[in-house]
Each structure stands twice: as C-alpha cells, then as structure tokens.
N, C-alpha and C positions, 0 to 999 in steps of 0.2 A: 391438500398434501400435508403429510405429517413429517416435520423436520426435527421433532423433539428428540434430544439425545445425540444429534449428529455433531461430529467434530467439524471445525473449520480451520484447517492448516493452510490449504490453498484451494481456491475455487476450481483449480484443475481437477480436483477430486469430485466436484459437483456436476450434475447434469445441467444443461441449459434450462430445462424446465424448472429445476429446483431454484436456480438463480433468479429466474423471472418471477417465480412465486414469491421468493423473498423480497424482491423489488416491489411487487404489487402490495405486499403486506406493509412494507416500509412507507410507500406513498400514501396508503390509507391512514396509517398511524400519524404521519406528518400532517396531513390535512386535519385530522381530528384534534391533534395537539395544538395546531394553529387556531382552531376554533374554540380552544379553551377546555376541551374535554379532559377529564381526569380518568385514567384507567390504571388498574392495579393487577395486571396479569401475573406479576411476580411477587405478590405480597408475601412477606416473611421469607423470601428466598435469598440465598447468599451467593455472590460471585467472588471468588478469590482471584485478585489481580496481582501478578508478580512481575515487577519491572526490574530488569537488569540494567536498563539505561534510562536517561531522562525522557520526559514526554510532556507535551502540552495538549495537543488535540486528542491523542488516543486516551490518555489518562482521564481527562475531563469529560470527553464524550461518553466513555464507557461508564464512568461513575454517575454522571448526570442521567444517563439512560436508565441505569438500574434504579436510581431514586425515583424517576418519573414513572417507572413501572411498579413501584411499591416495594422494591427489594432493597438490598444493601450490598455495596461493593467494598471489600476489604482492600485497601491500598497497601501492598506489601513490596518490600525491597529485599534484596539478598541479605543485607546486614540485619534485617529484622527477623530472619529465619535461620534454622539450623543448616540451611544450604551453605552458609558461610563457614560451617564447620565440617562440610563434606557429606551432608545427608544425601542419599541417593535419590534419583528420580522415582524409583520404585516406591520408596518409603514416603516421599513427599506426595506423590500422586495418590497412593492408597489412602493416606490420612486425610488429605483435603477432600477427596471424593466422599468420605464418610461424614464430613462436617458441612458440606454445602452442595449446591445444585449446579455449579459450573466453575471452571478454572480458565483463566486467561493469562497468557504469558507473553512478555516482550523480551526476547533474547537475540541480539543481532551480532553476537560474536561470530566471526566468519568461520565456517566449517564446524561450528559448535551449536549455534542457536536452534536451527531446525531439528537437528538430531536430539537435542535436549527436550524440545517441545513434544516431539514424537514419542520419546521415552515416557514422559509424564502421561501422555494420552494412552499409551499401551497399558499403564498400570492404574488407570482410573476409569470408572464407569459413568462419569458425568461428562457433558460436553466440554471439549477442549477447544479454546479459541486462540489462535495465534494473533497477537497484537503487533506482530512484525518479528521476523527473524532474518537470518542472513540471506535467505533465498526468496521469501515471499512476504508481501504485505497485503493480505486480503481485505483488511478493513479500509485501507486507502483506495483500493481499486474499485470496490463496490460503491464507495462514495463518489469516486470519479465518474462511474457509469451513470449513477443517478443524476449527477450534475450535467453530464453531456445530454442525457435524455430530456432534461428540463429545458435546455437551450436548443437542442436539435431533436424534436420528437421522433424523427425518422433518421437515425444515425447511419443507416446503411450507405456505404461508399464515401463516407467522410474521410478526408485525409488527416490523420492524426500524426503529428510529428513529435517524437520524443527526442529531445535535444540534449546531449551531454553538455554541461556547462562548467566553467572554471569556478572553483571555490576553495577557500583556505581554512574553513572552520574545523573540519575533520574529514577523515576518509569515510564517506557515507556508504551505507550498504547498497547492494545491487537490487534489493528487494522490490523497490517501487517500479523501476523500469521493467524488471523481469515479470512482475505481476501484470503490468499493462500489456506487454507484448504477448503474453499468454491469453489474456482475457479479451482485449478489444477485437481481435480478428474473429473470435467466436460469435460476435454480435454485429457483424457486418461492416466493421471499420477497416479501412486500409491504413496500415501503420508503417511509418518510415522512422528508422532510428538513425540519428546522425551522431557520430562520435569519433574522436581520434582513434587510430588503430591501437594505441596503448590502453584503451579503456573498453574492451569488449565485454559482452555479457557472457554468462556461463554457456559452454558449448551444448550441454544437455538441455538447457532451457531454450536456447535458440532452435535446436532441432525439434523440440516439441511445439514451439510456437509456430514454426513453419508448417508443421503438420496440421495444427489448428487452422491456419489460414487456408491451406489447400482443401481441407474438409469443408470449409464454410464459404468458399468462393471469394476469398479476400486476398489481399497481398500483404506481405511483410518484407520490407526492403531495408537494407543496411548500406550506409554511405559514410565515407570519411570527409565529405564535403558539406559544410554546414549550410552554405547557400542552397545547394541542391536539396538538402533535407527540408528546409523551410519553404521553398518555392511552392506556391499554390496550396499551402496547408489551410485547412479549416480550423484546426486547433493546434496550438504550439505549447509544448510542455518543457520548459527549460529545467534541467535537473542534473546536479552533479552526482556522480557515483565514483567510488574508489576503483582502482585498477586491479582488484582482486582476481578478475578473470584473465588477466594478462599472464598469470603464473600457472604452470601446469599443476602445481600443488602449492597453495599459499601456506607459508609459514611466517608467523609473526616474529620476524627477526629484524634487527637494525638494518641489515643489508637490504632486505626486501622493502622495508619502509623507505629507505633512502632511494631505491629505484623508483618506487611509486611517486615519491616527491619530485624526483628529477623529471619523470614523465609528465606530472602535473604542470610543472613550470614551463613546459614547452608550449602550453596552450592557453595563456591568459586572454587571448583574443576570442575564445569561445564564450561569448556573452550575447545574450539576446538583447540587443539595443534596437533603437528605432530603425536604423538602416537595414539590419537583418530582418526585423519583423516586417518591414515594408514589402518583402518578397512574398509573404503569405497572402492569402486572399484578403480582399477588403473586409474589415471588421472581423477578421479571424479572432477566435477567443484565445485568451492566455490562461493557462492553468498552472498550478504549482501546489505540491503537497504541503509546502511550508515545513519548517522555517526556511525562508529564502536567504541566500547570501546576496543581499542587495548590493548592486554596484559591481558584482563579480559574476554571478549566474545570470542576472537580468538587471537592467537599469530601472530606477524608480519610474522614469517616464513611461516605460512599457508596463511595468507591474501595476502601476496605479492608474492606468488608462481606463476609459469607459469599457474597453473590450476585455478587461481582466475580470475573471469570475472566480478568483481565488477565495473570496470570503463565502460565496455560495458553496464552493467545494468544501471549505472548512466546516461550515454549518451542517452540511450533509453528513459529516462524520457522526454527528449526534443522531440524526434521523435514521441512518442506516444501522447504527449501533442499537438503537431502540428496537428496530424491526428484527434484527438478528437475535438479540437476547430474548425477545418474546417468542420467536419461532423455535429456538433451540432449547430454551429453559422453561417455556410456558406449561 
C-alpha cells in the first residue's frame, strides 16, 4: 500500500486498511530498531514542525523519529516565523512545501487550530500531519492503539473507559477523548465515556462516533456516573478536558472562562483513586496521554501501579511517529 504524500489530520479520513497497514509498518520498524538496525528511509529529507503550544512527547518523538530515519526536523514556533506578523496559511504552506518534504503542526486554539491546519494543507503539496489541534490528536490515538494491541492482542469487545477527571493546570483540549471515541469503536472496542454533564464532547464528533460504532458492531455509551463508567472496564483512561463543548458557540471571553471554572469546581471528586479503580476488572490497565495532573486526575497509587502502562504508551509515540513519517514521506 502506498501512503506517500497522504495527509494525517484525523484518522477518520483514513480507511481501516490504511491504518492497519501503518500499524504493521510501525511494528516492523519497532522490532528492527530494538534489534539495533539503522535505516535511513528519509535521508536528507526535511520535516517542518510548527508548535503553537508546549510539547514534550510530540516534539521529541517526532524529532527523534526523523533523526532515526536519517532526516531532519526543524523545531519552529510562531515567534520564530512571520506567522507572528500575520503571514497567511496560504503563503506559509506554499513556501514550506517548496523547501521540505513534510509539514507538521500543533495548534490547539479552540475553533481555530483544525481550521488553520487544514488551510496549510490546502496550499501545500507535501504531507500535512496534525500534531494535535482543537478537535483531533491522531498521533496520540495511534500510539494508544499500538499499546492496547501489545497488551491485548485481540482487543475486540474490550471495555475501554474514557473518564473525565478534575484538573487545574489549564483547560485541556477535547482532542484526545474525541479521537479515541472515533477510533476505538472502529477496531472492535466498546467505549464508555464518563463525564459530568458540563463537560460534553462536540455534538458532531459524538454523532460520527456513534455511527462508527454502529457500523462496526461495537458500543459507545455516555454516562454522568463515574462508578458506572469504570465498572468492569478492561482499560481506564482518566483524562481532563475543558468544557468547550458546553457552549453552543465557544467565545474566549472572561464570562465564558468564569463559567467553565465554576463548572470545573463542582467536580473535584472526579479522580481515579484506588476505590474507583477497584470497580474495574481485576488487573485492568491504566492509560494516560500525559502529562497527568497527579493527585487531581489520578492518584499516584493508581498511576504508578503495576497495571499502569503509561510509559509504554509514551514510548510508542516514538515508534508510531517513525512508522508514520516513513510511510508518508518515504
């Protein structure tokens, strides 16, 4: 299968066969890398990475993957570019596409990020990779899927619980849980989302995710009861996200931010602690995209337990990045 030149903004745009092909390539490269093999599929090729926000796993996994494939990744931020002076996506996309073989962008500003990435893709003829936006996080969900497959070779009919959790660090994007509810049901997993009513996902994403589940014989369930959500789960993913979906039209105003903060402070008890985790199946796995708000989203006792696979998940960000870059830019 030839994926060269394909964009990745959301895996919803990819077929299941394309995703499985990517995963097979990733698994092959991971094994060969662990065996000490050196490969330079992207020798002398350049990836332009533009970050509008901070990053640990995404920035380092993508740059390390490019280096290991023999290429180079430019680590760019808005202040290093004429974007800060108003350069249009059309001009940025056209120029970078003439200088390198791939563009990757992280822009999570709500109701702006995905639109900006799609604009750049429209005006460039090299692969565009979303490194996370306000709607999707494809790089996280493919690493999640690889991690699940490594621990559950046959993930069909697993109960995966995506649990909203309290956090105070910042209003986190909806992109991780939204990518998971779209993706997991396509590959045989039954998904339960537990969240307070003030923290819904986007209506259009939920509609598409329910369609995905129906087409693949899986279930997608939403509940405002955290105990019901976790009960008998095979995998629990505690994750905070902001209440952007609560508003018919989000506007970044002091009034709306105050409403979101008030809604947040109603639910400090939404934490995955040992008592709540005990409702899941024995030895249920704990996953988290990281960074975790320890002691708020999840207790150290749970996150550092033998059933936690968060560092496998984080490492797989590198391996899936390597597979993706090889297939799209090779």
